[in-house]
N, C-alpha and C positions, 0 to 999 in steps of 0.2 A: 414432572417434578423439576426437571432442568429448566424448562421455560418459566415455571413458577418462581424459582429462586432467582433466575435472571431478571424477572420483572421487579423483584424486591431490590436487587442490586441497582437496576436502572432507576427505580423510584427514589432511592436514597441519594442519588446524585443531585436531585433538585434542592433539598435543604443543604447538602454539603457545599453546593456552589456558592452559598451565601457566607461560608465561613472565612474565606480570605479577607474580605473587608472587615468582618467582625474581629478577626485575629489581629489585623493591623491596628484597629482602634483600641482593642484591649491591651495590646503591647505598648501603645503610646501612653496609656493611662497608668502604667506600672510605676512604683516608687523610684526605681533606679533611673528611669527616663526623666521623671519629674525633677529629681534631685540634680541630674546632670545639667538641667536648664535653670540652675539657681539664679543666674543673672538676668533672666527674662521673666519678670513677674506675670506678664500676660499669658505666656505659655503654661506657667505653673498653675494659673487659674483655670485655663480652658482644658488642659489635658485630662483631669479627672472626669470631665464629662464624656470625653472620648472613651475612657475606660469603662464608664457605666454603660455606654451605648454598645460596646463590644461584648460585655458580659451579659447583656440582655439576651443575645442569641445563644450563647453557651449555656446559660442558666435554663433555657427552654428548649434544648435540643430534642427531647422526647416528643414535645408538642409539634415541633417542626417536622420530625419524622412521621408523625401521624398524618399531618397535612400532606407531605410529599408522597408518601406511599399511597394514600387515598387517591390523589390525583393521578399517580402513575398507574394504578390498577383500573382506573375508570376507562371506559371505552373511548371517550372523547375529551378527557381532561377538563370536565366541566367544574365550575366552582361549587356546585351542589355536593360533589364528592368530597371536596376539601372541607366544607362545613360539616358533612357527615363524619369525617375522620376526626375533626376537632371535638364534636359532640361525643363521639365514641370514646375518645381519650379521657375527657373529663368524667364521663359516666363510669368507665372501667375503674379509674383510680379512686373515685369517691366511694363507690359501692364496695370495692375491695377493702378500702381503709375502714369502712363501717364494719365489715365482717371481722377484720383484725381487732378493731377496738372492742367488739363484743366478745371475742373468744381468746385473745392473747394478752400477755403481760404488756403494759404500756412501754416498758423499756425495749421489748422486742419490736413493737409496732413502730417505734421511732427509727429503727434501723431498716425497715422494709421500704423498698422503692422499686417499682417495675421498670423504671428508667427507659432506655431506648427500645428494649424488647416490648414493653407495653405500648410504646408509640407505634412500633411496627404492627402489632396486633390490632390496634385501633385503626390504623390506616387500612389494613386488610379488610376489616369490617366495613369501613366507610366506602372503600372502592367496590367491594363485592355487592354491597347493598345498592350502590348507585346503578351498577350494571343490571341488577335483578329487578329493581322496583321503579326505575325512572320512566318506564312506559306503562305502568299499571294505571288503569282507569277505574275510578270508584263510582258508585251510584251518584246520580246528579246532585243529591242533597249533600254529598261529601266531596264533590268534584274538586273543590278548592284545594283539598289536601292530596290530590292525586298527582301522578307524574313525578317530576323532580322534587316537589314539596314533600312527597312521601318518603323520600330517601333519608333525610336526617331523622325523621320520626322513627322509621324502622331501625336505623342504626342505633339510636338511643335505646329502643326496646330490646334489641338483640344484645346490646352491650350489658344491659342489666342482667340478662339471663346468663351471659358468659362470665360476668364479673364475680359471681359468687363462687363457682368452681375455681376460677382463677385465684381468688383470695385464699381458697383452701390449699391449693398446691404451690402457690408462689413462695411461701417461706422455705419449702424444700428445694425449689428451683434456685432461689437466690443463694441458699446454703451450698448447693452443688456448684454454682458458678463461682462462689467465693473460694471453695476448695480447689476448683480447677485453676483459678487465677493464682492461688498460692503455689500450686504444683508447677505451673509454667514459670512463675517468678523464681521458684526454687531451683529450676534447671539452669538459671543464669544465662550465660552466653549460648548454651545449647538450645534453650527454649527460644531465644531470639532468632537463632539460625534456622530452627524448624519453621518459625513463622515466615521468615523471608523466603525459604525454599518453596513452601506450599503457596505463598502469595503469588509468586511468578508462575508456578506450575498451573495455577487455575486461570491464568489470563486468557487462554484460547476460548474458554467457555464463559468468560465474564463473571465467574463466581468469586473472584478475589475481593470484590466489594463486600460480599456477605461475610467473608473471613475478616476483613478489615474492621467491620462494624463492631464486633465484640471487643477487639483489642483497643481500638481507638476511642470507643464511646461507652464502654461498659466496664472495662478492666480497672479494678482498684477504686479507691476513694480518697479524696483529699479536700478538706474544707468545703464539703458539699458537692465537689465536682467528681465526675466519674469518667473513666476512659483516659487513655494515654495523652490525647491531644489537650483536653480541658485541664487535666492535672498539670501538664507541663506548663501551660500558659498561666496557671494559677500559682506557679512557683514551687510545685512539688519537686523536691530534689531527687526523687526516685523515678520520675516519669521520663519518657523518651526512649526506653529500651526497644520499643517496637516501631520507632520512626528513624532513629539516627542512622541505622545501617543502610537506609535508602539513599542518603545524600551521596555517598561515593558511587552508587549505581547510576543515579539519574543525572548527576552533574558530570561524571567522568566515564562511567561504564558504557552507557548507551551512545554518547558521542564517539567513543572509541570503536564501537561496533560500526557506526556510520563510516568512520575513517577506514576500518578494515574492508568494508564493502567497496569503498572508493578504490583502494589500491588493488583489490581483487578483481575489479572490473577490467574488461578489455581496454587497452590503451585508447583505442579509437572511440570508446563509449564513455570515457571518464568525464569528459566535458559535459556530455548530455545529462549524466546522473549526478554530477557534482553539486549543482545548484540545489536540487531536491534534498540531497543528503545533508548539505550544510544547513538548510532551513530546519530540517527535522532535528538535527543535532543541537541547534541553537534553541529550539523549542524545549527539548528535554533538559538542557543545561539551565535555562532561565526559569522555566515553569514546572518542570518535573513531569510533563505530559509525555509518556514514553510509548504509548501504543502505536503511533504512526511508524516508529522505527521497529518495534517488536513484531508487527505484523508483516514486515518485509522478510522475516526469516523463520518465525516460529512454526510455520506449516511446511517449510521446505524440508526439514529434517528433525525427527524427534531428538537427535543428538544435540542440535543447537538449542532447543528449548530446555533440555535437561542441563546443558552446560550453563545456560543463563540462570536457571534456578539454583544450581550448585554454587555459582559465583556470588549470587545474591546472599546465599546462606553464609558463604565465607566472609562477605562484607559485614554481615550482622555479627558473626562470631568475633571477628577481629575488633570491630568497633566496641562491642560490649565488653570484651576482655580488657580493652584499654581503659575502660571506665568513661567512654565518651557518650554524652547524652545530648540530644538535640531534638527539636520538634518542628512541626509545620501546621498550617491551617488548611492547606490544599494539597500540596505535594512537595517532595524534597528537591526543589530547584534552588537556584542561586538567590532568587527573590526572598524566599522564606529563610534561607540560610543567613542572609544579611539582616533581615528584620529581627531574627531571634539570636543574633550573634552574642548580644549582651547577657542573655540568660542561659546560653548553652554551656555545657561542660566540655572543656578542651576543644573548642571549635577549630583552632589551627591544626591540631593533630588530625582532625577529621579531613581536612584538605590533603594532608600528606597520605592518609589512607586512600583517599579518592584518586590521587595521582598514581599510586601503586596499583589500584584496581583498574584504572584506565589502561595501564601498560599490559596487565595480565589479560584483560578483555581483548585488546587489540591482537595480541599474539595468538590466543586461543581461537578467536573467531576467524582471523585471517587464515590460520592453518587449516581449520575445519572446512571453511568455504573452498579453499583451493584443493585440499586433499580429497574431499568428497565431491568436488566439481559441482557445487550447488548453484542453481540459477538465480543468484541474487542480482539486484539491479546492475545492468551493464554486462551481465554474463549470460542472459537468456538467449536461447537458440533462435527465438522469434522476436528478438528485441528490435529488429528492423521494421517489423510489421506494427508493433505497438510499443512505444517508449513507456517505461515505468512512470515517468513524471508527467505523462499525459500530454506530451507535446504534439501528438498526432491529431488531437481534437481541439479545435478552436472554439471555445465557448464564449458567446457574446454577452450573455446575461444569466442571472440566477434562474430565470424561467427556462432558458435553453438547457441549463445544466440539469434541472429537475426532469425535464422531458427526456434527456439522454439517459438518466438513471432509470426512468420508467421503461424506456425502450430496451435497454440492456438487461433489465430484470425480467424480460419476457413479455412486455406490454402490460397495459392496464388490466387486461383480462386475466393475467397471471398473478396479480397482486391482490391479496385479500386484506392485509393490514400493514400499516407503516408506523413504526415507532422508532425511538432513538434514545441512546444514553449519551455520555460525554463525547464519545468519538465514533460510535457505530450506529449504522442503521440496523434496526431489529425488525425483521420482515417475516410475515406469514404469506406464503406463496401457494399457488395451486400445484406447481411442480418446480422444484429447485433445479432440475436438469435443464430447464429452459433459459437459465441465466447465461449471459454471455460474459464470462469472467475477463477475457481479454479486452472486451469493449469497456467494461467497468474500470479496468486499470488504465485504459487510454484516456479516461476523463478525470483521473486523479485518485481513484480508489486505491488504498494501500494493500488490501487483501480481502478475501471472501471466505466465509466460514459457512459450510453447509451442515447444519445440526441434524437434519433428517430430510425426508422427502418434501416436507412442506415448510420447514423453518430454516432461515438463513440470516447471516449477519454480513454487512459490508462495512469495512473499516474505512471511514471517510477522513477523519481528523476532527479538529476542534470546530470546523464550520458545519458539522453534520446537522445541527438544528435547522439551519437555513435550507439545506437540501431536503430534510424531512418535511418542513413546513411547505416548501414549494411543491413537493410531490403530493402532499395531502390536498393542497388547493386544486391541483390539476385533476387528481382522481375524483374529487367531489363533482 
C-alpha cells in the first residue's frame, strides 16, 4: 500500500510540473494586472490571451491527472498508457453522468463532479491496463488489435463497467468530502495547523503529495474552480489557507536550518560544507524546493523531524490567525510570492512572520544539533572519508554519474526497477543492504531511505530526472 500511494504521489508531479508557467500566464491575464498597464494598449490587448492560456490547464486539471497517473503507473511510461488514461477519464465521466441523469434530480446532477479523484482513478485504470495487456497476443485475424493497441480498448471497456457503481456511490462520496471540507474550514487556524503538521511529518515516505492533492485540488468551489490553488488564482477571497503558512517555512525556515547547520559544523569543515548549504538555502528561498535540506536532517533524529513539523504547524496557525492569505502554483518560494503579491492578503505581514520563524528555526535547530551531537554536514565522524557535498568524487559527465549511482546501489544485478519523482530516485532492489550509502553521498546524494528489504529511495535533488534517465539507458 505504501508503494502504491507513493506511485500516485510521484505520478501527480508530472501534471503539477506544468502549473508554474500556467499560473504565471493566468496571473498576467487578471484584471488588476491589465488595468495597471492602462497606458500600454498593446499589453492590454495581449494579456487576456495569456490569461486564457493559463486557465486552459487549471480548467482541465482532472484530465491532466488522468494522463499523468497513467504514465506514472505504466512500466515504461509509454504513450499508449497516457491515451488509455484519457479514454478512461472521458468514459468514466460520461457514463457516470448518464447514470445520474437517469436517476437523480437535474439540480443535483449539476452539482456532481468527480474532479481530480476521478482523474486519478482514470489514470490508475489506464496505467494498470497498460501493464496488464500491452503484451497480449490475439489470434492472427485480430492481431492488429493486440499488444499496445489493446490497452486503450480494454481501458475503455473496464471504465464502462466501473463507471456505473462509481455513479451510484459518488454522490455520497462528494457529500462526505464536502462535509469534511466544511469541518476543516470550521476549525480555522487549527485546521490549517493540522494540515501543515502532517504535511511535513509525511515527507520521509513521500506521502505528503497525496495529502496535498485533496486540499490543493479538491477543497471548496469558486466560479467552477476546485482546490485551494485554482480558487486562489481565480480570485476567491477565502482561498489560500492551506498554502500561505508555507511561505515563512520555505523562504526563511529552511534557510535558517542551513545556517544552523553551518554554525554547528566544526570550524575546520565550515568552508567545505558552506557552498552546499548556501546553494540549498537559495533553492528553498527562491523556488520552495525543500527536500534537499530536509533530507540532511530528518533521518538523523526523530526529534528534528517532529520539531520541523511542529514549527510548520505554528507558522500555519500564526499566518491564519492574522488573516494572511497567499498562494502559489508550484511551491511557496520567493518567485511565487512576488508573482502573487498583488492578489495576496497582507503579504508584507507574511514577510514579518517569516523573519520571526527564521529566528525560531535557527535557535531550535542549532540547539538540538549541538545538544544531541547530531552528525549534520561538517560534524560527521567520518567526514574526512566522504564529504557530504560530494567533493571526494570527481564526475566528468552525466554518464559517469549514472554509472556511479549504479555501482553504489549494488551494481546492475541488484537493481530491478528505477523510477523518480521531483527530487528522489525510487528504486526496487534485490537487497537494499547492498547499497553503499557513504558512496552515494560522496557523489551528491542528500540522503537514503530504506523502505524495506527491496525498496529504497535516494534523495538526489532537482536533477534527479537526468540521473534516472542515465541509469535506465545504461541498465537497458
